[in-house]
MIVEX-736337 format. One record per residue (C-alpha): x, y, z; residue in one letter; residue number from 1. Coordinates in nm, 4 decimals. Example, Ala and Ser with C-alpha at 12.3 -4.5 7.8 and 13.67 -1.06 7.14 Angstrom:
// residues 2
+----------+----------+----------+----+-----+
:       xx :       yy :       zz : aa :   i :
+----------+----------+----------+----+-----+
:   1.2300 :  -0.4500 :   0.7800 :  A :   1 :
:   1.3670 :  -0.1060 :   0.7140 :  S :   2 :
+----------+----------+----------+----+-----+
// end
This chain:
// residues 164
+----------+----------+----------+----+-----+
:       xx :       yy :       zz : aa :   i :
+----------+----------+----------+----+-----+
:  21.2620 : -13.6504 :  -9.5558 :  M :   1 :
:  20.9549 : -13.8552 :  -9.6322 :  T :   2 :
:  20.9790 : -14.1572 :  -9.8582 :  L :   3 :
:  20.6608 : -14.3416 :  -9.9451 :  F :   4 :
:  20.7262 : -14.6930 : -10.0807 :  I :   5 :
:  20.4745 : -14.9195 : -10.2482 :  E :   6 :
:  20.5526 : -15.2674 : -10.3813 :  E :   7 :
:  20.3733 : -15.4706 : -10.6460 :  E :   8 :
:  20.4397 : -15.8209 : -10.7714 :  G :   9 :
:  20.5850 : -16.1243 : -10.5995 :  N :  10 :
:  20.9582 : -16.0526 : -10.6427 :  I :  11 :
:  21.1439 : -15.9782 : -10.3195 :  T :  12 :
:  21.4776 : -15.8008 : -10.3463 :  L :  13 :
:  21.7459 : -15.9546 : -10.1182 :  P :  14 :
:  21.8177 : -15.6525 :  -9.8942 :  F :  15 :
:  21.6339 : -15.3829 :  -9.6998 :  D :  16 :
:  21.4713 : -15.1837 :  -9.9811 :  I :  17 :
:  21.3542 : -14.9028 :  -9.7541 :  K :  18 :
:  21.6913 : -14.8490 :  -9.5863 :  E :  19 :
:  21.8723 : -14.8433 :  -9.9220 :  T :  20 :
:  21.6128 : -14.6132 : -10.0805 :  A :  21 :
:  21.6367 : -14.3687 :  -9.7880 :  Q :  22 :
:  22.0158 : -14.3693 :  -9.8129 :  L :  23 :
:  22.0051 : -14.2957 : -10.1849 :  M :  24 :
:  21.7407 : -14.0233 : -10.1647 :  V :  25 :
:  21.9184 : -13.8507 :  -9.8757 :  E :  26 :
:  22.2600 : -13.8820 : -10.0413 :  T :  27 :
:  22.1246 : -13.7484 : -10.3712 :  S :  28 :
:  21.9719 : -13.4478 : -10.1959 :  L :  29 :
:  22.2943 : -13.3828 : -10.0016 :  A :  30 :
:  22.5097 : -13.4059 : -10.3158 :  C :  31 :
:  22.2794 : -13.1584 : -10.4882 :  E :  32 :
:  22.2848 : -12.9247 : -10.1856 :  N :  33 :
:  21.9077 : -12.9345 : -10.1441 :  C :  34 :
:  21.8270 : -12.6984 :  -9.8553 :  P :  35 :
:  21.4808 : -12.8460 :  -9.7981 :  Y :  36 :
:  21.3311 : -13.1534 :  -9.6425 :  E :  37 :
:  21.1797 : -13.3444 :  -9.9345 :  A :  38 :
:  20.9079 : -13.5929 : -10.0166 :  E :  39 :
:  20.9499 : -13.8728 : -10.2740 :  V :  40 :
:  20.7204 : -14.1575 : -10.3788 :  N :  41 :
:  20.8752 : -14.4884 : -10.4862 :  L :  42 :
:  20.6838 : -14.7661 : -10.6598 :  L :  43 :
:  20.8563 : -15.1019 : -10.7042 :  L :  44 :
:  20.6739 : -15.2958 : -10.9714 :  T :  45 :
:  20.7008 : -15.5582 : -11.2443 :  T :  46 :
:  20.8124 : -15.5438 : -11.6069 :  D :  47 :
:  20.4489 : -15.5847 : -11.7092 :  E :  48 :
:  20.3301 : -15.2833 : -11.5118 :  E :  49 :
:  20.6203 : -15.0548 : -11.6023 :  I :  50 :
:  20.5667 : -15.1533 : -11.9682 :  H :  51 :
:  20.2102 : -15.0212 : -11.9454 :  V :  52 :
:  20.3324 : -14.6967 : -11.7849 :  M :  53 :
:  20.6137 : -14.6537 : -12.0373 :  N :  54 :
:  20.3674 : -14.6933 : -12.3230 :  R :  55 :
:  20.1125 : -14.4596 : -12.1650 :  E :  56 :
:  20.3443 : -14.1783 : -12.0540 :  F :  57 :
:  20.6370 : -14.1988 : -12.2980 :  R :  58 :
:  20.4775 : -14.3773 : -12.5943 :  E :  59 :
:  20.7535 : -14.6395 : -12.5803 :  I :  60 :
:  20.6074 : -14.9883 : -12.6103 :  D :  61 :
:  20.8447 : -15.1921 : -12.3933 :  R :  62 :
:  20.9409 : -15.2307 : -12.0305 :  P :  63 :
:  21.2125 : -15.0078 : -11.8880 :  T :  64 :
:  21.4177 : -15.0117 : -11.5693 :  D :  65 :
:  21.3054 : -14.6837 : -11.4150 :  V :  66 :
:  21.0602 : -14.4026 : -11.4779 :  L :  67 :
:  21.0771 : -14.0618 : -11.3164 :  S :  68 :
:  20.7867 : -13.8234 : -11.2747 :  F :  69 :
:  20.9161 : -13.4882 : -11.1478 :  P :  70 :
:  20.6667 : -13.2545 : -10.9842 :  M :  71 :
:  20.8750 : -12.9433 : -11.0491 :  L :  72 :
:  21.0188 : -12.7750 : -11.3557 :  E :  73 :
:  21.3631 : -12.6182 : -11.3411 :  Y :  74 :
:  21.5230 : -12.3534 : -11.5577 :  E :  75 :
:  21.8599 : -12.4995 : -11.4614 :  T :  76 :
:  21.8959 : -12.8619 : -11.3438 :  P :  77 :
:  21.9436 : -12.8852 : -10.9689 :  G :  78 :
:  21.8732 : -12.5135 : -10.9141 :  D :  79 :
:  21.6161 : -12.4982 : -10.6368 :  L :  80 :
:  21.6431 : -12.1225 : -10.5866 :  S :  81 :
:  21.2974 : -12.0453 : -10.7256 :  G :  82 :
:  21.0921 : -12.3241 : -10.5736 :  V :  83 :
:  20.9505 : -12.1119 : -10.2917 :  E :  84 :
:  20.7636 : -11.9033 : -10.5493 :  E :  85 :
:  20.6133 : -12.2103 : -10.7207 :  M :  86 :
:  20.2553 : -12.3129 : -10.6542 :  D :  87 :
:  20.2215 : -12.6571 : -10.4942 :  D :  88 :
:  20.5977 : -12.7145 : -10.4589 :  A :  89 :
:  20.5615 : -12.7898 : -10.0886 :  F :  90 :
:  20.3302 : -13.0273 :  -9.9065 :  N :  91 :
:  20.1071 : -12.7970 :  -9.6983 :  P :  92 :
:  20.0831 : -13.0530 :  -9.4167 :  E :  93 :
:  20.4554 : -13.1282 :  -9.3766 :  T :  94 :
:  20.6272 : -12.8303 :  -9.5399 :  G :  95 :
:  20.8410 : -13.0727 :  -9.7408 :  E :  96 :
:  20.9406 : -13.0077 : -10.1009 :  L :  97 :
:  20.7433 : -13.2512 : -10.3180 :  V :  98 :
:  20.9931 : -13.3830 : -10.5738 :  L :  99 :
:  20.7869 : -13.6495 : -10.7496 :  G : 100 :
:  20.7590 : -14.0188 : -10.8207 :  D : 101 :
:  21.0070 : -14.2937 : -10.9030 :  I : 102 :
:  20.8912 : -14.6230 : -11.0561 :  V : 103 :
:  21.1381 : -14.9137 : -11.0693 :  I : 104 :
:  21.0948 : -15.2550 : -11.2282 :  S : 105 :
:  21.2191 : -15.5214 : -10.9871 :  K : 106 :
:  21.2534 : -15.7566 : -11.2858 :  D : 107 :
:  21.4955 : -15.5103 : -11.4499 :  R : 108 :
:  21.6892 : -15.4612 : -11.1238 :  V : 109 :
:  21.7609 : -15.8345 : -11.1077 :  L : 110 :
:  21.8365 : -15.8717 : -11.4799 :  A : 111 :
:  22.0616 : -15.5654 : -11.5030 :  Q : 112 :
:  22.2572 : -15.6560 : -11.1901 :  A : 113 :
:  22.3416 : -15.9866 : -11.3531 :  E : 114 :
:  22.4066 : -15.8261 : -11.6929 :  Q : 115 :
:  22.6438 : -15.5633 : -11.5492 :  Y : 116 :
:  22.8105 : -15.8018 : -11.3039 :  G : 117 :
:  22.7337 : -15.6198 : -10.9805 :  H : 118 :
:  22.5024 : -15.6696 : -10.6853 :  S : 119 :
:  22.1267 : -15.6338 : -10.6943 :  V : 120 :
:  22.1540 : -15.3710 : -10.4201 :  K : 121 :
:  22.4010 : -15.1701 : -10.6268 :  R : 122 :
:  22.1658 : -15.1726 : -10.9292 :  E : 123 :
:  21.8672 : -15.0685 : -10.7178 :  Y : 124 :
:  22.0682 : -14.7889 : -10.5540 :  A : 125 :
:  22.1953 : -14.6681 : -10.8906 :  F : 126 :
:  21.8436 : -14.6511 : -11.0378 :  L : 127 :
:  21.7269 : -14.4421 : -10.7424 :  I : 128 :
:  22.0240 : -14.2046 : -10.7777 :  A : 129 :
:  21.9572 : -14.1772 : -11.1520 :  H : 130 :
:  21.5891 : -14.1070 : -11.0974 :  S : 131 :
:  21.6545 : -13.8550 : -10.8181 :  M : 132 :
:  21.8612 : -13.6536 : -11.0634 :  L : 133 :
:  21.5666 : -13.6562 : -11.3044 :  H : 134 :
:  21.3410 : -13.5360 : -11.0199 :  L : 135 :
:  21.5874 : -13.2504 : -10.9726 :  L : 136 :
:  21.5721 : -13.1491 : -11.3384 :  G : 137 :
:  21.8644 : -13.3352 : -11.4947 :  Y : 138 :
:  21.8370 : -13.5235 : -11.8222 :  D : 139 :
:  22.0621 : -13.7183 : -12.0577 :  H : 140 :
:  21.9147 : -13.6567 : -12.4015 :  M : 141 :
:  22.2164 : -13.4563 : -12.5225 :  E : 142 :
:  22.5793 : -13.5693 : -12.4935 :  E : 143 :
:  22.6783 : -13.2863 : -12.2583 :  E : 144 :
:  22.3754 : -13.3537 : -12.0349 :  E : 145 :
:  22.4657 : -13.7239 : -12.0280 :  R : 146 :
:  22.8196 : -13.6471 : -11.9126 :  K : 147 :
:  22.6965 : -13.4182 : -11.6348 :  V : 148 :
:  22.4407 : -13.6720 : -11.5190 :  M : 149 :
:  22.6885 : -13.9610 : -11.5224 :  E : 150 :
:  22.9357 : -13.7576 : -11.3167 :  D : 151 :
:  22.6685 : -13.6703 : -11.0609 :  R : 152 :
:  22.5489 : -14.0330 : -11.0434 :  Q : 153 :
:  22.9045 : -14.1497 : -10.9788 :  R : 154 :
:  22.9475 : -13.8933 : -10.6992 :  K : 155 :
:  22.6204 : -13.9958 : -10.5341 :  I : 156 :
:  22.7125 : -14.3651 : -10.5474 :  M : 157 :
:  23.0589 : -14.2945 : -10.4060 :  E : 158 :
:  22.9236 : -14.0774 : -10.1243 :  K : 159 :
:  22.6680 : -14.3492 : -10.0393 :  A : 160 :
:  22.9506 : -14.6046 : -10.0327 :  G : 161 :
:  22.7839 : -14.8311 : -10.2872 :  I : 162 :
:  23.0455 : -14.9175 : -10.5435 :  L : 163 :
:  23.0742 : -15.1737 : -10.8220 :  R : 164 :
+----------+----------+----------+----+-----+
// end
């Protein structure tokens, strides 16, 4: 598994961001029975920068906690059975499945950890698990989708041992 991490801004989160991100990406892939080595990009940024991205890509004019940019389209969420037939699904240099990009606002991580009464690490881990599910085709626009996604998020967090 390859995880590329880039950080912007002057906020430092109080734990090993790379170690936690690797744990969450690997746990998400294991919980979803991904049979491939995968590649994920993670950008940790500020409210200001994620606001610009949210406006540009989603036409929502406010900051958000996390944005997900999947590289693949799925007929069924989490079903990787057809990816070998897709053009550009795998990095030709590494052979890894290219899942996409995750963008997280460090400002939101800190604020939401306080708001929800849990650790900053737990909030960061949760946002990665949530975004990984988006990279694997899950969504939460409909009530039934939301329930499925929440159940999967809970299982990933439990398996990673990061609880409230």
